[in-house]
PAZA-240465 format. One record per residue (C-alpha): x, y, z. Coordinates in Angstrom, 3 decimals, padded with zeros to 6 digits, always signed. Each point is the difference from the previous one (the first is absolute). Layout:
N
X_Y_Z;
...
//
This chain:
127
-035.297_-065.416_-096.884;
-001.996_+002.420_+002.174;
-003.093_+001.774_-001.167;
+000.873_+001.995_-003.095;
-002.045_+002.948_+001.311;
+002.518_+000.626_+002.781;
+002.917_-000.295_-002.412;
-001.757_+002.297_-002.469;
-000.389_+002.622_+002.735;
+003.667_-000.245_+000.937;
+001.079_+000.370_-003.635;
-002.401_+002.910_-000.441;
+001.705_+001.738_+002.924;
+003.442_-000.736_-001.451;
-001.133_+001.332_-003.382;
-001.213_+003.209_+001.641;
+003.263_+000.401_+001.905;
+001.996_-000.407_-003.217;
-002.202_+002.595_-001.718;
+000.777_+002.388_+002.861;
+003.732_-000.726_-000.236;
-000.055_+000.765_-003.707;
-001.991_+003.207_+000.504;
+002.255_+001.279_+002.779;
+003.148_-000.935_-001.890;
-001.095_+001.685_-003.248;
+001.696_+003.393_+000.646;
+003.237_-001.548_+001.317;
+002.831_+000.318_-002.520;
+002.992_-001.092_+002.102;
+000.831_-001.367_+003.423;
+000.929_+003.578_+000.971;
-003.684_+000.921_-000.277;
-000.483_-002.164_+003.092;
+002.958_+001.327_+001.942;
+000.236_+003.725_-000.717;
-003.195_+001.268_+001.635;
-002.252_-000.819_+002.943;
-002.794_-000.664_-002.509;
+002.203_-002.479_-001.839;
+000.747_-001.819_+003.236;
-003.729_-000.134_+000.764;
-000.602_-001.495_-003.436;
+002.727_-002.573_+000.623;
-001.532_-000.871_+003.385;
-003.446_-000.416_-001.554;
+001.352_-002.285_-002.726;
+001.808_-002.105_+002.587;
-003.222_-000.401_+001.981;
-001.776_-001.218_-003.124;
+002.797_-002.484_-000.719;
-000.311_-001.303_+003.556;
-003.740_-000.496_-000.523;
+000.531_-001.729_-003.366;
+002.642_-002.337_+001.428;
-002.100_-000.835_+003.047;
-002.995_-000.770_-002.196;
+002.088_-002.293_-002.190;
+001.241_-001.800_+003.104;
-003.632_-000.503_+000.986;
-000.757_-001.423_-003.453;
+002.854_-002.459_+000.462;
-001.328_-001.052_+003.409;
-003.526_-000.448_-001.351;
+001.115_-002.005_-003.042;
+002.952_-001.867_+001.508;
+002.244_+001.823_-002.461;
-001.694_-001.544_-003.025;
-001.703_+003.000_-001.604;
+002.931_+002.370_-000.441;
+002.204_-002.893_-001.148;
-002.153_-000.176_-003.135;
+001.371_+003.409_-001.054;
+003.798_-000.409_-000.114;
+000.619_+003.184_-002.002;
-000.095_+001.908_+003.308;
+002.621_-000.483_+002.695;
-002.575_-000.331_+002.797;
+002.666_-000.674_+002.588;
+001.578_+003.382_-000.727;
-003.352_+001.806_+000.092;
-000.795_-001.512_+003.396;
+003.607_+000.503_+001.122;
-000.244_+003.700_-000.788;
-002.878_+000.139_+002.479;
+002.193_-001.601_+002.652;
+002.845_+002.426_-000.567;
-002.293_+003.027_+000.083;
-001.820_-001.240_+003.088;
+002.958_-001.161_+002.066;
+002.923_+002.068_-001.296;
-001.703_+003.203_-001.105;
+002.968_+002.207_+000.788;
+002.118_-002.132_-002.317;
-002.466_+000.608_-002.857;
+001.651_+000.895_-003.280;
-001.824_+002.782_-001.872;
+001.666_-001.028_-003.249;
-001.385_-003.537_+000.349;
-003.516_+001.389_+000.498;
+000.482_+002.264_-003.010;
+001.154_-002.943_-002.142;
-002.934_-002.185_+001.028;
-002.445_+002.787_-000.839;
+001.733_+000.879_-003.250;
+000.867_-003.463_-001.329;
-002.002_-002.750_+001.697;
-003.400_+001.190_+001.196;
-001.633_-000.236_-003.437;
+000.918_-003.687_-000.362;
-001.346_-000.735_+003.471;
-003.190_+001.890_-000.809;
-000.571_-002.020_-003.167;
+000.330_-003.295_+001.878;
-002.192_+001.160_+002.901;
-002.714_+000.923_-002.487;
+000.407_-003.342_-001.764;
-000.454_-001.832_+003.301;
-003.056_+002.115_+000.825;
-001.526_-000.778_-003.366;
+000.587_-003.721_+000.404;
-001.425_-000.007_+003.530;
-003.138_+001.789_-001.169;
-000.714_-002.469_-002.828;
-002.872_-002.326_+000.791;
+001.170_-003.484_+000.895;
-000.720_-002.335_-002.763;
//
């Protein structure tokens, strides 16, 4: 496995991106909050950009670890997280605001817990 310092930095960036997603999503009460105003659309765009960054970073982790690290944490559907990045990057105009709302409302906390668990394990001294 590559140097844990590089992986720790990547997971630190992912952790920060998830914190930002949660902060920006906090006032959103329904998918209509994204769609009814220009400000809501800007918020949706900003969340999508963060999800692209998270997915791209997880793809990098997979490349660096030959897919072995994330496989140790099967409670997260990593393929879907990375796939969301692909959809947002390559088919942005097909993006579904309700899907983004559901991820933020129902799934981001579980992902955050696992990302923090991985960070903690990477930062433990080897022994």
